[in-house]
C-alpha positions in Angstrom: 2.3 -3.5 -28.8 0.1 -2.3 -26.0 -2.7 -3.9 -24.0 -5.0 -1.6 -21.9 -6.6 -3.9 -19.3 -9.7 -2.6 -17.6 -10.4 -3.9 -14.1 -13.9 -5.3 -14.2 -16.8 -5.1 -11.7 -17.3 -8.8 -11.9 -14.2 -10.1 -10.1 -14.5 -12.9 -7.7 -17.9 -14.5 -7.8 -19.6 -13.7 -11.1 -19.0 -16.5 -13.6 -19.8 -14.4 -16.6 -16.7 -12.3 -16.2 -14.3 -13.4 -18.9 -10.5 -13.2 -19.0 -9.0 -11.1 -21.7 -7.6 -13.3 -24.5 -8.4 -16.5 -22.6 -11.1 -19.1 -22.7 -14.6 -18.1 -21.7 -14.3 -19.9 -18.4 -11.4 -17.8 -17.2 -12.4 -14.9 -14.9 -10.8 -11.4 -15.1 -9.8 -11.5 -11.4 -9.9 -14.6 -9.2 -9.4 -15.1 -5.5 -6.8 -17.8 -4.8 -7.9 -20.4 -2.4 -6.3 -23.8 -1.9 -2.6 -23.4 -0.7 -3.1 -19.6 -0.9 -5.9 -19.6 1.7 -4.7 -17.8 4.8 -6.2 -18.2 8.3 -9.2 -16.0 9.0 -11.5 -14.1 6.7 -10.7 -13.7 3.0 -10.4 -10.4 1.2 -13.5 -9.3 -0.7 -14.2 -7.2 -3.8 -16.7 -4.6 -2.6 -17.3 -2.7 -5.8 -15.8 -1.7 -9.2 -16.8 0.2 -12.2 -15.0 0.6 -15.5 -11.3 0.6 -14.8 -11.6 0.7 -11.0 -11.3 -2.1 -8.5 -11.7 -1.9 -4.8 -10.8 -4.6 -2.3 -11.9 -4.9 1.3 -9.0 -6.0 3.5 -10.1 -4.9 7.0 -9.1 -7.8 9.2 -8.8 -10.0 6.1 -6.1 -11.8 4.2 -5.8 -13.1 0.7 -4.5 -13.0 -2.8 -6.2 -12.0 -6.1 -4.9 -12.7 -9.5 -5.5 -11.5 -13.0 -4.2 -12.9 -16.3 -3.5 -10.9 -19.4 -2.2 -11.6 -22.9 1.4 -12.9 -23.1 3.7 -10.0 -23.3 7.5 -10.4 -24.1 10.2 -8.8 -22.1 11.2 -6.0 -21.8 7.8 -5.0 -20.5 6.2 -2.3 -18.4 3.1 -2.5 -16.1 1.5 0.7 -15.0 -1.5 1.3 -12.7 -3.0 3.7 -10.2 -2.8 2.5 -6.5 -4.6 3.8 -3.4 -4.8 2.2 0.0 -6.5 3.4 3.2 -5.9 2.4 6.8 -7.1 3.2 10.3 -4.6 5.7 11.8 -5.3 4.2 15.2 -4.2 0.7 14.2 -2.0 -1.3 16.6 0.8 -1.4 13.9 0.3 1.8 11.9 1.6 1.4 8.2 3.8 4.5 8.6 6.2 2.4 10.8 8.4 -0.5 9.7 6.7 -3.6 11.0 6.3 -6.9 9.2 7.8 -7.9 5.9 5.8 -5.9 3.4 2.2 -4.7 3.6 1.4 -5.9 0.0 3.0 -8.5 -2.2 2.9 -8.0 -5.9 3.7 -10.8 -8.3 4.3 -10.4 -12.0 5.2 -13.4 -14.1 3.9 -16.2 -16.3 2.1 -19.5 -15.9 4.5 -22.3 -16.9 3.8 -26.0 -16.2 0.2 -26.9 -15.5 0.8 -30.5 -14.4 1.1 -29.7 -10.7 -1.8 -30.4 -8.2 -2.6 -26.7 -8.7 -1.1 -24.7 -11.5 0.2 -22.2 -8.9 3.2 -24.5 -8.8 3.9 -23.7 -12.5 4.1 -19.9 -12.1 7.5 -18.3 -12.5 8.4 -14.6 -12.1 9.1 -11.8 -9.7 7.7 -10.4 -6.5 7.7 -6.9 -5.0 7.0 -6.6 -1.3 6.1 -3.0 -0.6 5.1 -0.6 2.1 3.0 2.1 0.5 2.9 4.4 3.5 6.4 3.9 5.0 8.8 6.7 4.4 12.5 6.6 5.2 13.7 3.6 7.3 16.5 1.2 7.6 16.1 -2.0 5.6 15.7 -4.0 8.8 14.4 -3.4 12.3 14.5 -5.9 15.2 11.9 -5.9 17.9 12.4 -8.6 20.5 13.1 -11.7 18.5 11.1 -10.6 15.4 12.8 -9.2 12.3 11.0 -6.6 10.3 12.2 -6.0 6.7 11.5 -3.0 4.4 11.0 -3.2 0.6 12.2 -6.5 -0.8 12.5 -8.0 -4.3 12.2 -11.7 -5.0 12.6 -14.1 -7.9 10.7 -17.3 -8.3 13.3 -19.7 -9.8 12.5 -22.1 -12.6 15.4 -24.4 -11.9 13.8 -27.9 -11.9 15.6 -28.7 -8.6 13.5 -26.0 -6.9 10.2 -27.4 -8.1 10.2 -29.7 -5.1 10.6 -28.9 -1.5 12.7 -30.8 1.0 10.1 -33.5 1.3 9.9 -34.1 -2.4 6.5 -32.4 -2.7 5.6 -30.0 -5.5 5.6 -26.3 -4.7 1.9 -25.2 -5.0 1.8 -21.9 -3.2 2.4 -18.4 -4.7 2.3 -15.4 -2.3 0.8 -16.7 1.0 2.8 -17.2 4.1 1.6 -20.7 4.2 2.9 -21.3 0.7 6.2 -19.6 1.0 7.3 -20.8 4.4 6.7 -24.5 4.0 10.0 -26.4 4.4 12.3 -23.3 3.9 15.8 -24.5 3.4 19.1 -22.6 3.1 17.3 -19.3 2.5 15.2 -20.7 -0.3 11.5 -20.4 0.5 8.8 -22.8 -0.6 7.5 -22.4 -4.2 11.0 -21.7 -5.3 11.1 -18.1 -4.0 14.4 -16.4 -3.1 14.9 -12.8 -1.9 17.5 -11.0 -4.1 17.3 -7.5 -2.7 16.4 -5.9 0.6 16.1 -2.1 0.4 15.5 0.9 2.7 12.1 2.6 3.2 8.9 2.6 1.3 6.9 4.9 -1.0 5.9 7.3 1.7 2.3 7.8 0.6 -0.2 9.6 2.8 -3.3 7.7 4.0 -5.6 7.2 1.0 -3.2 9.0 -1.4 -3.4 7.8 -4.9 -0.2 7.3 -6.9 0.9 5.9 -10.2 2.9 2.7 -10.0 5.3 1.5 -12.7 6.9 -1.9 -12.8 9.6 -2.5 -15.3 11.0 -5.9 -16.3 13.9 -6.4 -18.7 16.3 -9.3 -19.2 18.8 -7.4 -17.1 16.7 -5.9 -14.2 13.4 -5.5 -12.3 12.1 -2.4 -10.7 9.1 -0.8 -9.1 8.5 2.9 -8.6 5.9 5.2 -7.2 5.7 8.7 -5.6 9.2 9.6 -6.9 10.9 6.5 -5.3 12.3 3.6 -7.3 13.4 0.2 -6.0 15.5 -1.9 -8.4 17.6 -4.9 -8.8 20.0 -5.9 -11.6 20.0 -9.7 -12.3 23.0 -11.8 -11.9 23.9 -14.5 -14.4 21.0 -16.8 -15.1 18.6 -15.0 -12.7 16.1 -13.8 -15.3 14.8 -17.1 -16.5 11.5 -16.1 -18.2 11.0 -14.1 -21.5 7.3 -13.4 -21.2 4.7 -12.3 -18.6 0.9 -12.9 -18.5 -0.1 -12.6 -14.8 -0.5 -10.0 -12.0 -1.3 -11.1 -8.5 -1.6 -9.0 -5.3 -1.6 -10.3 -1.7 -2.6 -8.7 1.6 -1.5 -10.9 4.5 -1.0 -8.7 7.6 -4.2 -7.8 9.4 -2.5 -6.0 12.3 -1.7 -2.9 10.1 -5.3 -1.6 10.1 -5.7 -1.5 6.3 -9.3 -0.9 5.2 -9.3 -1.0 1.4 -7.0 -0.9 -1.6 -7.9 0.3 -5.0 -6.2 -0.3 -8.4 -7.2 1.4 -11.6 -6.0 2.1 -15.2 -3.9 -1.1 -15.4 -1.8 -1.3 -18.6 0.8 -3.7 -19.8 3.1 -2.7 -22.6 6.0 -4.4 -24.4 8.9 -2.1 -25.1 
């Protein structure tokens, strides 16, 4: 079973863009506002053709999401990725600063009875540094902690559907969503980090690379440019059996990123 998913030109604002295997009102890609809205200007889709998508992120923050047909685990996602940055940036992406230059979510929409259905999404997150090479998993500058590649799980335990104030988790990948009422290491929206690993993918500026995400009932992994970051689930940690969503967030405007491009997206059950 294999779904080849082209990334369409009509991504954010064109209502005629339809979502594969969904109702006509669903768009292929959508910008997440609401609880995902970050301070400042939002990322923008600047152009796309055929299987190519390019997102303007210079001085901008935001998350875009795409749905695809439900695919059972084990599953593999593959796509081409390319990001460009200003080499004179205050915090150049070849150095370990921040907590991931991009956040990639793969999962499934569960309950839709929250204020926004972002609260019903379950799955996995990969926080990556495309251009960082070898590094420790953590660097401290002053009182700020910078962490390298990290892997996260969004738990579906009903006890984690509410925050410490009894409110539904409605965020997904934004700082605003994940940090609200963090308690005992568990972030808002049910996120918990399960792995903190050294280094990044070591890509050169604007270098294109193939990315592979593998999800099984036993493990999660992401690989590119000959490097693989993986985590083996503990008992009960893999709590979904299907995926139908890919989301990508850019949140750190100090890194000097200009654009990122994704192409040749495919989802395959194996």
